[in-house]
mmCIF file of the N, C-alpha and C atoms, coordinates in Angstrom:
data_MODEL
# 
_entry.id   MODEL 
# 
loop_
_atom_site.group_PDB 
_atom_site.id 
_atom_site.type_symbol 
_atom_site.label_atom_id 
_atom_site.label_alt_id 
_atom_site.label_comp_id 
_atom_site.label_asym_id 
_atom_site.label_entity_id 
_atom_site.label_seq_id 
_atom_site.pdbx_PDB_ins_code 
_atom_site.Cartn_x 
_atom_site.Cartn_y 
_atom_site.Cartn_z 
_atom_site.occupancy 
_atom_site.B_iso_or_equiv 
_atom_site.pdbx_formal_charge 
_atom_site.auth_seq_id 
_atom_site.auth_comp_id 
_atom_site.auth_asym_id 
_atom_site.auth_atom_id 
_atom_site.pdbx_PDB_model_num 
ATOM 1   N N  . MET A 1 1  ? -9.885  -17.673 10.932  1.00 0.00 ? 1  MET A N  1 
ATOM 2   C CA . MET A 1 1  ? -9.790  -15.973 10.559  1.00 0.00 ? 1  MET A CA 1 
ATOM 3   C C  . MET A 1 1  ? -9.184  -15.963 9.174   1.00 0.00 ? 1  MET A C  1 
ATOM 4   N N  . ILE A 1 2  ? -9.628  -15.128 8.385   1.00 0.00 ? 2  ILE A N  1 
ATOM 5   C CA . ILE A 1 2  ? -9.306  -14.974 6.990   1.00 0.00 ? 2  ILE A CA 1 
ATOM 6   C C  . ILE A 1 2  ? -8.067  -13.954 6.831   1.00 0.00 ? 2  ILE A C  1 
ATOM 7   N N  . TYR A 1 3  ? -7.038  -14.484 6.353   1.00 0.00 ? 3  TYR A N  1 
ATOM 8   C CA . TYR A 1 3  ? -5.780  -13.702 5.941   1.00 0.00 ? 3  TYR A CA 1 
ATOM 9   C C  . TYR A 1 3  ? -5.466  -14.057 4.787   1.00 0.00 ? 3  TYR A C  1 
ATOM 10  N N  . VAL A 1 4  ? -5.010  -13.044 3.740   1.00 0.00 ? 4  VAL A N  1 
ATOM 11  C CA . VAL A 1 4  ? -4.369  -13.076 2.497   1.00 0.00 ? 4  VAL A CA 1 
ATOM 12  C C  . VAL A 1 4  ? -2.747  -13.023 2.752   1.00 0.00 ? 4  VAL A C  1 
ATOM 13  N N  . SER A 1 5  ? -2.127  -13.985 2.482   1.00 0.00 ? 5  SER A N  1 
ATOM 14  C CA . SER A 1 5  ? -0.697  -13.690 2.674   1.00 0.00 ? 5  SER A CA 1 
ATOM 15  C C  . SER A 1 5  ? -0.261  -12.805 1.526   1.00 0.00 ? 5  SER A C  1 
ATOM 16  N N  . GLY A 1 6  ? 0.844   -11.833 2.021   1.00 0.00 ? 6  GLY A N  1 
ATOM 17  C CA . GLY A 1 6  ? 1.235   -10.906 0.973   1.00 0.00 ? 6  GLY A CA 1 
ATOM 18  C C  . GLY A 1 6  ? 0.536   -9.680  0.981   1.00 0.00 ? 6  GLY A C  1 
ATOM 19  N N  . GLU A 1 7  ? -0.583  -9.647  1.387   1.00 0.00 ? 7  GLU A N  1 
ATOM 20  C CA . GLU A 1 7  ? -1.468  -8.378  1.364   1.00 0.00 ? 7  GLU A CA 1 
ATOM 21  C C  . GLU A 1 7  ? -1.038  -7.647  2.563   1.00 0.00 ? 7  GLU A C  1 
ATOM 22  N N  . ARG A 1 8  ? -0.867  -6.347  2.401   1.00 0.00 ? 8  ARG A N  1 
ATOM 23  C CA . ARG A 1 8  ? -0.617  -5.482  3.372   1.00 0.00 ? 8  ARG A CA 1 
ATOM 24  C C  . ARG A 1 8  ? -2.037  -5.312  4.217   1.00 0.00 ? 8  ARG A C  1 
ATOM 25  N N  . LEU A 1 9  ? -1.719  -5.196  5.540   1.00 0.00 ? 9  LEU A N  1 
ATOM 26  C CA . LEU A 1 9  ? -2.966  -5.197  6.475   1.00 0.00 ? 9  LEU A CA 1 
ATOM 27  C C  . LEU A 1 9  ? -3.325  -3.792  6.613   1.00 0.00 ? 9  LEU A C  1 
ATOM 28  N N  . HIS A 1 10 ? -4.751  -3.592  6.475   1.00 0.00 ? 10 HIS A N  1 
ATOM 29  C CA . HIS A 1 10 ? -5.370  -2.256  6.691   1.00 0.00 ? 10 HIS A CA 1 
ATOM 30  C C  . HIS A 1 10 ? -6.511  -2.339  7.676   1.00 0.00 ? 10 HIS A C  1 
ATOM 31  N N  . PRO A 1 11 ? -6.978  -1.252  8.203   1.00 0.00 ? 11 PRO A N  1 
ATOM 32  C CA . PRO A 1 11 ? -7.822  -1.076  9.282   1.00 0.00 ? 11 PRO A CA 1 
ATOM 33  C C  . PRO A 1 11 ? -9.127  -1.890  8.752   1.00 0.00 ? 11 PRO A C  1 
ATOM 34  N N  . HIS A 1 12 ? -9.649  -1.834  7.605   1.00 0.00 ? 12 HIS A N  1 
ATOM 35  C CA . HIS A 1 12 ? -10.781 -2.609  7.077   1.00 0.00 ? 12 HIS A CA 1 
ATOM 36  C C  . HIS A 1 12 ? -10.746 -4.043  7.184   1.00 0.00 ? 12 HIS A C  1 
ATOM 37  N N  . HIS A 1 13 ? -9.443  -4.677  6.969   1.00 0.00 ? 13 HIS A N  1 
ATOM 38  C CA . HIS A 1 13 ? -9.161  -6.063  7.348   1.00 0.00 ? 13 HIS A CA 1 
ATOM 39  C C  . HIS A 1 13 ? -9.678  -6.574  8.638   1.00 0.00 ? 13 HIS A C  1 
ATOM 40  N N  . VAL A 1 14 ? -9.245  -5.802  9.543   1.00 0.00 ? 14 VAL A N  1 
ATOM 41  C CA . VAL A 1 14 ? -9.688  -6.051  11.091  1.00 0.00 ? 14 VAL A CA 1 
ATOM 42  C C  . VAL A 1 14 ? -11.109 -5.729  11.200  1.00 0.00 ? 14 VAL A C  1 
ATOM 43  N N  . HIS A 1 15 ? -11.596 -4.688  10.901  1.00 0.00 ? 15 HIS A N  1 
ATOM 44  C CA . HIS A 1 15 ? -13.043 -4.178  10.911  1.00 0.00 ? 15 HIS A CA 1 
ATOM 45  C C  . HIS A 1 15 ? -13.971 -5.342  10.387  1.00 0.00 ? 15 HIS A C  1 
ATOM 46  N N  . VAL A 1 16 ? -13.759 -5.589  9.104   1.00 0.00 ? 16 VAL A N  1 
ATOM 47  C CA . VAL A 1 16 ? -14.713 -6.154  8.333   1.00 0.00 ? 16 VAL A CA 1 
ATOM 48  C C  . VAL A 1 16 ? -14.285 -7.678  8.026   1.00 0.00 ? 16 VAL A C  1 
ATOM 49  N N  . ARG A 1 17 ? -12.992 -8.032  7.985   1.00 0.00 ? 17 ARG A N  1 
ATOM 50  C CA . ARG A 1 17 ? -12.844 -9.358  7.441   1.00 0.00 ? 17 ARG A CA 1 
ATOM 51  C C  . ARG A 1 17 ? -12.322 -10.415 8.531   1.00 0.00 ? 17 ARG A C  1 
ATOM 52  N N  . ALA A 1 18 ? -11.868 -9.769  9.745   1.00 0.00 ? 18 ALA A N  1 
ATOM 53  C CA . ALA A 1 18 ? -11.526 -10.691 10.781  1.00 0.00 ? 18 ALA A CA 1 
ATOM 54  C C  . ALA A 1 18 ? -12.950 -11.464 11.282  1.00 0.00 ? 18 ALA A C  1 
ATOM 55  N N  . ALA A 1 19 ? -12.561 -12.622 11.283  1.00 0.00 ? 19 ALA A N  1 
ATOM 56  C CA . ALA A 1 19 ? -13.705 -13.520 11.885  1.00 0.00 ? 19 ALA A CA 1 
ATOM 57  C C  . ALA A 1 19 ? -13.050 -14.767 12.381  1.00 0.00 ? 19 ALA A C  1 
ATOM 58  N N  . PHE A 1 20 ? -13.640 -15.225 13.421  1.00 0.00 ? 20 PHE A N  1 
ATOM 59  C CA . PHE A 1 20 ? -13.131 -16.263 14.278  1.00 0.00 ? 20 PHE A CA 1 
ATOM 60  C C  . PHE A 1 20 ? -14.252 -17.462 14.407  1.00 0.00 ? 20 PHE A C  1 
ATOM 61  N N  . ASP A 1 21 ? -13.783 -18.529 14.485  1.00 0.00 ? 21 ASP A N  1 
ATOM 62  C CA . ASP A 1 21 ? -14.622 -19.787 14.626  1.00 0.00 ? 21 ASP A CA 1 
ATOM 63  C C  . ASP A 1 21 ? -15.246 -19.678 16.168  1.00 0.00 ? 21 ASP A C  1 
ATOM 64  N N  . THR A 1 22 ? -16.445 -20.038 16.152  1.00 0.00 ? 22 THR A N  1 
ATOM 65  C CA . THR A 1 22 ? -17.159 -20.158 17.590  1.00 0.00 ? 22 THR A CA 1 
ATOM 66  C C  . THR A 1 22 ? -16.911 -21.647 18.174  1.00 0.00 ? 22 THR A C  1 
ATOM 67  N N  . ARG A 1 23 ? -16.251 -21.760 19.236  1.00 0.00 ? 23 ARG A N  1 
ATOM 68  C CA . ARG A 1 23 ? -15.964 -22.886 19.965  1.00 0.00 ? 23 ARG A CA 1 
ATOM 69  C C  . ARG A 1 23 ? -16.800 -22.845 21.447  1.00 0.00 ? 23 ARG A C  1 
ATOM 70  N N  . TRP A 1 24 ? -17.197 -24.055 21.723  1.00 0.00 ? 24 TRP A N  1 
ATOM 71  C CA . TRP A 1 24 ? -17.670 -24.108 23.173  1.00 0.00 ? 24 TRP A CA 1 
ATOM 72  C C  . TRP A 1 24 ? -16.617 -23.652 24.244  1.00 0.00 ? 24 TRP A C  1 
ATOM 73  N N  . ARG A 1 25 ? -16.724 -22.931 24.937  1.00 0.00 ? 25 ARG A N  1 
ATOM 74  C CA . ARG A 1 25 ? -15.908 -22.442 26.002  1.00 0.00 ? 25 ARG A CA 1 
ATOM 75  C C  . ARG A 1 25 ? -14.816 -21.600 25.372  1.00 0.00 ? 25 ARG A C  1 
ATOM 76  N N  . GLY A 1 26 ? -15.079 -21.105 24.217  1.00 0.00 ? 26 GLY A N  1 
ATOM 77  C CA . GLY A 1 26 ? -14.264 -20.151 23.455  1.00 0.00 ? 26 GLY A CA 1 
ATOM 78  C C  . GLY A 1 26 ? -13.819 -18.796 24.238  1.00 0.00 ? 26 GLY A C  1 
ATOM 79  N N  . VAL A 1 27 ? -13.312 -18.007 23.522  1.00 0.00 ? 27 VAL A N  1 
ATOM 80  C CA . VAL A 1 27 ? -12.853 -16.506 24.138  1.00 0.00 ? 27 VAL A CA 1 
ATOM 81  C C  . VAL A 1 27 ? -14.205 -15.799 24.064  1.00 0.00 ? 27 VAL A C  1 
ATOM 82  N N  . ASP A 1 28 ? -14.197 -14.757 24.972  1.00 0.00 ? 28 ASP A N  1 
ATOM 83  C CA . ASP A 1 28 ? -15.306 -13.809 25.100  1.00 0.00 ? 28 ASP A CA 1 
ATOM 84  C C  . ASP A 1 28 ? -15.374 -12.960 23.921  1.00 0.00 ? 28 ASP A C  1 
ATOM 85  N N  . PRO A 1 29 ? -16.466 -13.131 23.107  1.00 0.00 ? 29 PRO A N  1 
ATOM 86  C CA . PRO A 1 29 ? -16.497 -12.168 21.786  1.00 0.00 ? 29 PRO A CA 1 
ATOM 87  C C  . PRO A 1 29 ? -16.428 -10.763 21.794  1.00 0.00 ? 29 PRO A C  1 
ATOM 88  N N  . ASP A 1 30 ? -16.933 -10.356 23.222  1.00 0.00 ? 30 ASP A N  1 
ATOM 89  C CA . ASP A 1 30 ? -16.654 -8.852  23.462  1.00 0.00 ? 30 ASP A CA 1 
ATOM 90  C C  . ASP A 1 30 ? -15.251 -8.221  23.368  1.00 0.00 ? 30 ASP A C  1 
ATOM 91  N N  . GLN A 1 31 ? -14.338 -9.146  24.098  1.00 0.00 ? 31 GLN A N  1 
ATOM 92  C CA . GLN A 1 31 ? -12.989 -8.849  24.457  1.00 0.00 ? 31 GLN A CA 1 
ATOM 93  C C  . GLN A 1 31 ? -12.408 -9.046  23.139  1.00 0.00 ? 31 GLN A C  1 
ATOM 94  N N  . VAL A 1 32 ? -12.755 -10.076 22.305  1.00 0.00 ? 32 VAL A N  1 
ATOM 95  C CA . VAL A 1 32 ? -12.128 -9.982  20.716  1.00 0.00 ? 32 VAL A CA 1 
ATOM 96  C C  . VAL A 1 32 ? -12.428 -8.928  19.987  1.00 0.00 ? 32 VAL A C  1 
ATOM 97  N N  . ASN A 1 33 ? -13.751 -8.502  20.022  1.00 0.00 ? 33 ASN A N  1 
ATOM 98  C CA . ASN A 1 33 ? -14.147 -7.411  19.147  1.00 0.00 ? 33 ASN A CA 1 
ATOM 99  C C  . ASN A 1 33 ? -13.346 -5.940  19.751  1.00 0.00 ? 33 ASN A C  1 
ATOM 100 N N  . ASP A 1 34 ? -13.273 -5.841  21.211  1.00 0.00 ? 34 ASP A N  1 
ATOM 101 C CA . ASP A 1 34 ? -12.736 -4.745  21.660  1.00 0.00 ? 34 ASP A CA 1 
ATOM 102 C C  . ASP A 1 34 ? -11.195 -4.536  21.074  1.00 0.00 ? 34 ASP A C  1 
ATOM 103 N N  . TYR A 1 35 ? -10.590 -5.768  21.203  1.00 0.00 ? 35 TYR A N  1 
ATOM 104 C CA . TYR A 1 35 ? -8.984  -5.860  21.018  1.00 0.00 ? 35 TYR A CA 1 
ATOM 105 C C  . TYR A 1 35 ? -8.923  -5.379  19.319  1.00 0.00 ? 35 TYR A C  1 
ATOM 106 N N  . LEU A 1 36 ? -9.846  -6.236  18.528  1.00 0.00 ? 36 LEU A N  1 
ATOM 107 C CA . LEU A 1 36 ? -9.839  -5.959  17.211  1.00 0.00 ? 36 LEU A CA 1 
ATOM 108 C C  . LEU A 1 36 ? -9.888  -4.453  16.915  1.00 0.00 ? 36 LEU A C  1 
ATOM 109 N N  . ASN A 1 37 ? -11.052 -3.810  17.525  1.00 0.00 ? 37 ASN A N  1 
ATOM 110 C CA . ASN A 1 37 ? -11.000 -2.226  17.396  1.00 0.00 ? 37 ASN A CA 1 
ATOM 111 C C  . ASN A 1 37 ? -9.853  -1.459  17.540  1.00 0.00 ? 37 ASN A C  1 
ATOM 112 N N  . ARG A 1 38 ? -9.279  -1.881  18.550  1.00 0.00 ? 38 ARG A N  1 
ATOM 113 C CA . ARG A 1 38 ? -7.899  -1.169  19.283  1.00 0.00 ? 38 ARG A CA 1 
ATOM 114 C C  . ARG A 1 38 ? -6.989  -1.285  18.136  1.00 0.00 ? 38 ARG A C  1 
ATOM 115 N N  . VAL A 1 39 ? -6.744  -2.790  17.641  1.00 0.00 ? 39 VAL A N  1 
ATOM 116 C CA . VAL A 1 39 ? -5.906  -2.717  16.490  1.00 0.00 ? 39 VAL A CA 1 
ATOM 117 C C  . VAL A 1 39 ? -5.948  -2.100  15.169  1.00 0.00 ? 39 VAL A C  1 
ATOM 118 N N  . ALA A 1 40 ? -7.337  -2.166  14.824  1.00 0.00 ? 40 ALA A N  1 
ATOM 119 C CA . ALA A 1 40 ? -7.822  -1.356  13.770  1.00 0.00 ? 40 ALA A CA 1 
ATOM 120 C C  . ALA A 1 40 ? -7.455  0.149   13.880  1.00 0.00 ? 40 ALA A C  1 
ATOM 121 N N  . ASP A 1 41 ? -7.752  0.665   15.121  1.00 0.00 ? 41 ASP A N  1 
ATOM 122 C CA . ASP A 1 41 ? -7.536  2.182   15.385  1.00 0.00 ? 41 ASP A CA 1 
ATOM 123 C C  . ASP A 1 41 ? -6.137  2.516   15.243  1.00 0.00 ? 41 ASP A C  1 
ATOM 124 N N  . GLU A 1 42 ? -5.226  1.573   15.743  1.00 0.00 ? 42 GLU A N  1 
ATOM 125 C CA . GLU A 1 42 ? -3.646  1.810   15.722  1.00 0.00 ? 42 GLU A CA 1 
ATOM 126 C C  . GLU A 1 42 ? -3.236  1.656   14.168  1.00 0.00 ? 42 GLU A C  1 
ATOM 127 N N  . LEU A 1 43 ? -3.693  0.777   13.558  1.00 0.00 ? 43 LEU A N  1 
ATOM 128 C CA . LEU A 1 43 ? -3.528  0.753   11.889  1.00 0.00 ? 43 LEU A CA 1 
ATOM 129 C C  . LEU A 1 43 ? -3.758  1.815   11.214  1.00 0.00 ? 43 LEU A C  1 
ATOM 130 N N  . ASP A 1 44 ? -4.967  2.479   11.562  1.00 0.00 ? 44 ASP A N  1 
ATOM 131 C CA . ASP A 1 44 ? -5.425  3.620   10.930  1.00 0.00 ? 44 ASP A CA 1 
ATOM 132 C C  . ASP A 1 44 ? -4.415  4.918   11.222  1.00 0.00 ? 44 ASP A C  1 
ATOM 133 N N  . ARG A 1 45 ? -3.973  4.837   12.465  1.00 0.00 ? 45 ARG A N  1 
ATOM 134 C CA . ARG A 1 45 ? -3.318  6.000   13.008  1.00 0.00 ? 45 ARG A CA 1 
ATOM 135 C C  . ARG A 1 45 ? -2.003  5.808   12.303  1.00 0.00 ? 45 ARG A C  1 
ATOM 136 N N  . LEU A 1 46 ? -1.347  4.628   12.356  1.00 0.00 ? 46 LEU A N  1 
ATOM 137 C CA . LEU A 1 46 ? -0.176  4.436   11.493  1.00 0.00 ? 46 LEU A CA 1 
ATOM 138 C C  . LEU A 1 46 ? 0.011   4.833   9.990   1.00 0.00 ? 46 LEU A C  1 
ATOM 139 N N  . HIS A 1 47 ? -1.300  4.339   9.302   1.00 0.00 ? 47 HIS A N  1 
ATOM 140 C CA . HIS A 1 47 ? -1.247  4.649   8.087   1.00 0.00 ? 47 HIS A CA 1 
ATOM 141 C C  . HIS A 1 47 ? -1.524  6.231   7.701   1.00 0.00 ? 47 HIS A C  1 
ATOM 142 N N  . ARG A 1 48 ? -2.159  6.729   8.607   1.00 0.00 ? 48 ARG A N  1 
ATOM 143 C CA . ARG A 1 48 ? -2.059  8.297   8.374   1.00 0.00 ? 48 ARG A CA 1 
ATOM 144 C C  . ARG A 1 48 ? -0.678  9.013   8.775   1.00 0.00 ? 48 ARG A C  1 
ATOM 145 N N  . GLU A 1 49 ? 0.137   8.339   9.591   1.00 0.00 ? 49 GLU A N  1 
ATOM 146 C CA . GLU A 1 49 ? 1.420   9.066   9.969   1.00 0.00 ? 49 GLU A CA 1 
ATOM 147 C C  . GLU A 1 49 ? 2.389   8.936   8.843   1.00 0.00 ? 49 GLU A C  1 
ATOM 148 N N  . LEU A 1 50 ? 2.257   7.706   8.018   1.00 0.00 ? 50 LEU A N  1 
ATOM 149 C CA . LEU A 1 50 ? 3.180   7.272   7.074   1.00 0.00 ? 50 LEU A CA 1 
ATOM 150 C C  . LEU A 1 50 ? 3.219   8.615   5.862   1.00 0.00 ? 50 LEU A C  1 
ATOM 151 N N  . PRO A 1 51 ? 4.309   8.716   5.532   1.00 0.00 ? 51 PRO A N  1 
ATOM 152 C CA . PRO A 1 51 ? 4.415   9.975   4.555   1.00 0.00 ? 51 PRO A CA 1 
ATOM 153 C C  . PRO A 1 51 ? 4.112   9.410   3.194   1.00 0.00 ? 51 PRO A C  1 
ATOM 154 N N  . PRO A 1 52 ? 3.621   10.310  2.274   1.00 0.00 ? 52 PRO A N  1 
ATOM 155 C CA . PRO A 1 52 ? 3.086   9.723   1.054   1.00 0.00 ? 52 PRO A CA 1 
ATOM 156 C C  . PRO A 1 52 ? 4.420   9.498   0.109   1.00 0.00 ? 52 PRO A C  1 
ATOM 157 N N  . ARG A 1 53 ? 4.294   8.752   -0.882  1.00 0.00 ? 53 ARG A N  1 
ATOM 158 C CA . ARG A 1 53 ? 5.453   8.574   -1.710  1.00 0.00 ? 53 ARG A CA 1 
ATOM 159 C C  . ARG A 1 53 ? 5.666   9.836   -2.390  1.00 0.00 ? 53 ARG A C  1 
ATOM 160 N N  . THR A 1 54 ? 6.945   10.389  -2.526  1.00 0.00 ? 54 THR A N  1 
ATOM 161 C CA . THR A 1 54 ? 7.078   11.416  -3.233  1.00 0.00 ? 54 THR A CA 1 
ATOM 162 C C  . THR A 1 54 ? 7.913   11.119  -4.564  1.00 0.00 ? 54 THR A C  1 
ATOM 163 N N  . PRO A 1 55 ? 7.926   12.162  -5.471  1.00 0.00 ? 55 PRO A N  1 
ATOM 164 C CA . PRO A 1 55 ? 8.276   12.075  -6.948  1.00 0.00 ? 55 PRO A CA 1 
ATOM 165 C C  . PRO A 1 55 ? 9.874   11.607  -6.658  1.00 0.00 ? 55 PRO A C  1 
ATOM 166 N N  . ARG A 1 56 ? 10.511  12.419  -5.547  1.00 0.00 ? 56 ARG A N  1 
ATOM 167 C CA . ARG A 1 56 ? 11.996  11.980  -5.419  1.00 0.00 ? 56 ARG A CA 1 
ATOM 168 C C  . ARG A 1 56 ? 12.160  10.489  -4.959  1.00 0.00 ? 56 ARG A C  1 
ATOM 169 N N  . PHE A 1 57 ? 11.224  9.974   -4.126  1.00 0.00 ? 57 PHE A N  1 
ATOM 170 C CA . PHE A 1 57 ? 11.432  8.671   -3.518  1.00 0.00 ? 57 PHE A CA 1 
ATOM 171 C C  . PHE A 1 57 ? 11.324  7.689   -4.800  1.00 0.00 ? 57 PHE A C  1 
ATOM 172 N N  . GLU A 1 58 ? 10.296  7.824   -5.811  1.00 0.00 ? 58 GLU A N  1 
ATOM 173 C CA . GLU A 1 58 ? 10.232  7.007   -6.799  1.00 0.00 ? 58 GLU A CA 1 
ATOM 174 C C  . GLU A 1 58 ? 11.247  7.053   -7.669  1.00 0.00 ? 58 GLU A C  1 
ATOM 175 N N  . ARG A 1 59 ? 11.942  8.293   -7.855  1.00 0.00 ? 59 ARG A N  1 
ATOM 176 C CA . ARG A 1 59 ? 13.150  8.503   -8.686  1.00 0.00 ? 59 ARG A CA 1 
ATOM 177 C C  . ARG A 1 59 ? 14.197  7.630   -8.123  1.00 0.00 ? 59 ARG A C  1 
ATOM 178 N N  . ILE A 1 60 ? 14.503  7.656   -6.861  1.00 0.00 ? 60 ILE A N  1 
ATOM 179 C CA . ILE A 1 60 ? 15.527  6.804   -6.270  1.00 0.00 ? 60 ILE A CA 1 
ATOM 180 C C  . ILE A 1 60 ? 15.259  5.416   -6.284  1.00 0.00 ? 60 ILE A C  1 
ATOM 181 N N  . ARG A 1 61 ? 14.112  4.793   -6.169  1.00 0.00 ? 61 ARG A N  1 
ATOM 182 C CA . ARG A 1 61 ? 13.541  3.587   -6.049  1.00 0.00 ? 61 ARG A CA 1 
ATOM 183 C C  . ARG A 1 61 ? 13.805  2.995   -7.492  1.00 0.00 ? 61 ARG A C  1 
ATOM 184 N N  . GLN A 1 62 ? 13.540  3.889   -8.523  1.00 0.00 ? 62 GLN A N  1 
ATOM 185 C CA . GLN A 1 62 ? 13.659  3.204   -9.931  1.00 0.00 ? 62 GLN A CA 1 
ATOM 186 C C  . GLN A 1 62 ? 15.145  3.117   -10.345 1.00 0.00 ? 62 GLN A C  1 
ATOM 187 N N  . ALA A 1 63 ? 15.852  4.140   -9.834  1.00 0.00 ? 63 ALA A N  1 
ATOM 188 C CA . ALA A 1 63 ? 17.292  4.238   -10.046 1.00 0.00 ? 63 ALA A CA 1 
ATOM 189 C C  . ALA A 1 63 ? 17.815  2.998   -9.275  1.00 0.00 ? 63 ALA A C  1 
ATOM 190 N N  . LEU A 1 64 ? 17.423  2.678   -8.324  1.00 0.00 ? 64 LEU A N  1 
ATOM 191 C CA . LEU A 1 64 ? 18.239  1.586   -7.452  1.00 0.00 ? 64 LEU A CA 1 
ATOM 192 C C  . LEU A 1 64 ? 17.642  0.171   -8.298  1.00 0.00 ? 64 LEU A C  1 
ATOM 193 N N  . ARG A 1 65 ? 16.405  -0.059  -8.808  1.00 0.00 ? 65 ARG A N  1 
ATOM 194 C CA . ARG A 1 65 ? 16.112  -1.104  -9.497  1.00 0.00 ? 65 ARG A CA 1 
ATOM 195 C C  . ARG A 1 65 ? 17.043  -1.277  -10.906 1.00 0.00 ? 65 ARG A C  1 
ATOM 196 N N  . GLN A 1 66 ? 17.339  -0.014  -11.394 1.00 0.00 ? 66 GLN A N  1 
ATOM 197 C CA . GLN A 1 66 ? 18.141  -0.069  -12.753 1.00 0.00 ? 66 GLN A CA 1 
ATOM 198 C C  . GLN A 1 66 ? 19.484  -0.450  -12.278 1.00 0.00 ? 66 GLN A C  1 
ATOM 199 N N  . TRP A 1 67 ? 20.219  0.107   -11.258 1.00 0.00 ? 67 TRP A N  1 
ATOM 200 C CA . TRP A 1 67 ? 21.460  -0.286  -11.063 1.00 0.00 ? 67 TRP A CA 1 
ATOM 201 C C  . TRP A 1 67 ? 21.391  -1.800  -10.530 1.00 0.00 ? 67 TRP A C  1 
ATOM 202 N N  . GLN A 1 68 ? 20.491  -2.238  -9.978  1.00 0.00 ? 68 GLN A N  1 
ATOM 203 C CA . GLN A 1 68 ? 20.396  -3.784  -9.544  1.00 0.00 ? 68 GLN A CA 1 
ATOM 204 C C  . GLN A 1 68 ? 20.476  -4.654  -10.618 1.00 0.00 ? 68 GLN A C  1 
ATOM 205 N N  . SER A 1 69 ? 19.654  -4.144  -11.570 1.00 0.00 ? 69 SER A N  1 
ATOM 206 C CA . SER A 1 69 ? 19.359  -5.090  -12.845 1.00 0.00 ? 69 SER A CA 1 
ATOM 207 C C  . SER A 1 69 ? 20.702  -4.922  -13.740 1.00 0.00 ? 69 SER A C  1 
ATOM 208 N N  . ARG A 1 70 ? 21.471  -3.924  -13.557 1.00 0.00 ? 70 ARG A N  1 
ATOM 209 C CA . ARG A 1 70 ? 22.800  -3.758  -14.370 1.00 0.00 ? 70 ARG A CA 1 
ATOM 210 C C  . ARG A 1 70 ? 23.792  -4.526  -13.782 1.00 0.00 ? 70 ARG A C  1 
ATOM 211 N N  . HIS A 1 71 ? 23.872  -4.606  -12.273 1.00 0.00 ? 71 HIS A N  1 
ATOM 212 C CA . HIS A 1 71 ? 24.834  -5.124  -11.516 1.00 0.00 ? 71 HIS A CA 1 
ATOM 213 C C  . HIS A 1 71 ? 24.752  -6.645  -11.050 1.00 0.00 ? 71 HIS A C  1 
ATOM 214 N N  . THR A 1 72 ? 23.517  -7.199  -11.315 1.00 0.00 ? 72 THR A N  1 
ATOM 215 C CA . THR A 1 72 ? 23.196  -8.465  -10.791 1.00 0.00 ? 72 THR A CA 1 
ATOM 216 C C  . THR A 1 72 ? 23.460  -9.531  -11.815 1.00 0.00 ? 72 THR A C  1 
ATOM 217 N N  . ALA A 1 73 ? 24.283  -10.568 -11.491 1.00 0.00 ? 73 ALA A N  1 
ATOM 218 C CA . ALA A 1 73 ? 24.697  -11.322 -12.724 1.00 0.00 ? 73 ALA A CA 1 
ATOM 219 C C  . ALA A 1 73 ? 23.597  -12.308 -12.841 1.00 0.00 ? 73 ALA A C  1 
ATOM 220 N N  . PRO A 1 74 ? 23.127  -12.718 -13.847 1.00 0.00 ? 74 PRO A N  1 
ATOM 221 C CA . PRO A 1 74 ? 21.985  -13.438 -14.209 1.00 0.00 ? 74 PRO A CA 1 
ATOM 222 C C  . PRO A 1 74 ? 22.459  -15.084 -13.973 1.00 0.00 ? 74 PRO A C  1 
ATOM 223 N N  . PHE A 1 75 ? 21.463  -15.593 -13.588 1.00 0.00 ? 75 PHE A N  1 
ATOM 224 C CA . PHE A 1 75 ? 21.883  -17.340 -13.384 1.00 0.00 ? 75 PHE A CA 1 
ATOM 225 C C  . PHE A 1 75 ? 20.383  -18.115 -13.743 1.00 0.00 ? 75 PHE A C  1 
ATOM 226 N N  . SER A 1 76 ? 20.888  -19.305 -14.256 1.00 0.00 ? 76 SER A N  1 
ATOM 227 C CA . SER A 1 76 ? 19.684  -20.114 -14.742 1.00 0.00 ? 76 SER A CA 1 
ATOM 228 C C  . SER A 1 76 ? 19.043  -20.562 -13.431 1.00 0.00 ? 76 SER A C  1 
ATOM 229 N N  . PRO A 1 77 ? 17.674  -20.824 -13.691 1.00 0.00 ? 77 PRO A N  1 
ATOM 230 C CA . PRO A 1 77 ? 17.031  -21.538 -12.425 1.00 0.00 ? 77 PRO A CA 1 
ATOM 231 C C  . PRO A 1 77 ? 17.801  -22.793 -11.764 1.00 0.00 ? 77 PRO A C  1 
ATOM 232 N N  . ASN A 1 78 ? 18.395  -23.642 -12.631 1.00 0.00 ? 78 ASN A N  1 
ATOM 233 C CA . ASN A 1 78 ? 19.027  -24.827 -12.210 1.00 0.00 ? 78 ASN A CA 1 
ATOM 234 C C  . ASN A 1 78 ? 20.404  -24.473 -11.702 1.00 0.00 ? 78 ASN A C  1 
ATOM 235 N N  . SER A 1 79 ? 20.981  -23.446 -11.624 1.00 0.00 ? 79 SER A N  1 
ATOM 236 C CA . SER A 1 79 ? 22.286  -23.203 -11.033 1.00 0.00 ? 79 SER A CA 1 
ATOM 237 C C  . SER A 1 79 ? 22.185  -22.716 -9.666  1.00 0.00 ? 79 SER A C  1 
ATOM 238 N N  . ARG A 1 80 ? 23.041  -22.859 -8.859  1.00 0.00 ? 80 ARG A N  1 
ATOM 239 C CA . ARG A 1 80 ? 22.982  -22.488 -7.440  1.00 0.00 ? 80 ARG A CA 1 
ATOM 240 C C  . ARG A 1 80 ? 23.191  -21.103 -7.270  1.00 0.00 ? 80 ARG A C  1 
ATOM 241 N N  . GLY A 1 81 ? 23.493  -20.355 -8.201  1.00 0.00 ? 81 GLY A N  1 
ATOM 242 C CA . GLY A 1 81 ? 23.428  -18.935 -7.992  1.00 0.00 ? 81 GLY A CA 1 
ATOM 243 C C  . GLY A 1 81 ? 25.000  -18.630 -7.924  1.00 0.00 ? 81 GLY A C  1 
ATOM 244 N N  . PRO A 1 82 ? 25.398  -17.361 -7.635  1.00 0.00 ? 82 PRO A N  1 
ATOM 245 C CA . PRO A 1 82 ? 26.734  -17.004 -7.180  1.00 0.00 ? 82 PRO A CA 1 
ATOM 246 C C  . PRO A 1 82 ? 27.355  -17.590 -6.073  1.00 0.00 ? 82 PRO A C  1 
ATOM 247 N N  . GLN A 1 83 ? 28.688  -18.013 -6.071  1.00 0.00 ? 83 GLN A N  1 
ATOM 248 C CA . GLN A 1 83 ? 29.133  -18.872 -4.853  1.00 0.00 ? 83 GLN A CA 1 
ATOM 249 C C  . GLN A 1 83 ? 30.532  -18.090 -4.566  1.00 0.00 ? 83 GLN A C  1 
# 
């Protein structure tokens, strides 16, 4: 099965990209396809229910990143970090 790590899963990944190796005495392809369709439908429903990012959310996220960069002690890659 093709899976790209770090990439958010979307319905088209299930519908288009999902592929399974065929094996003798393997799983029933109809059952696999039915299951993948159910998973894709559920992903689609969940994505539609997610609220869009608001300008307020983006301002809060940016403020948090600024705060973190000001309050995080820098350390070199060779150090063990804060102890």
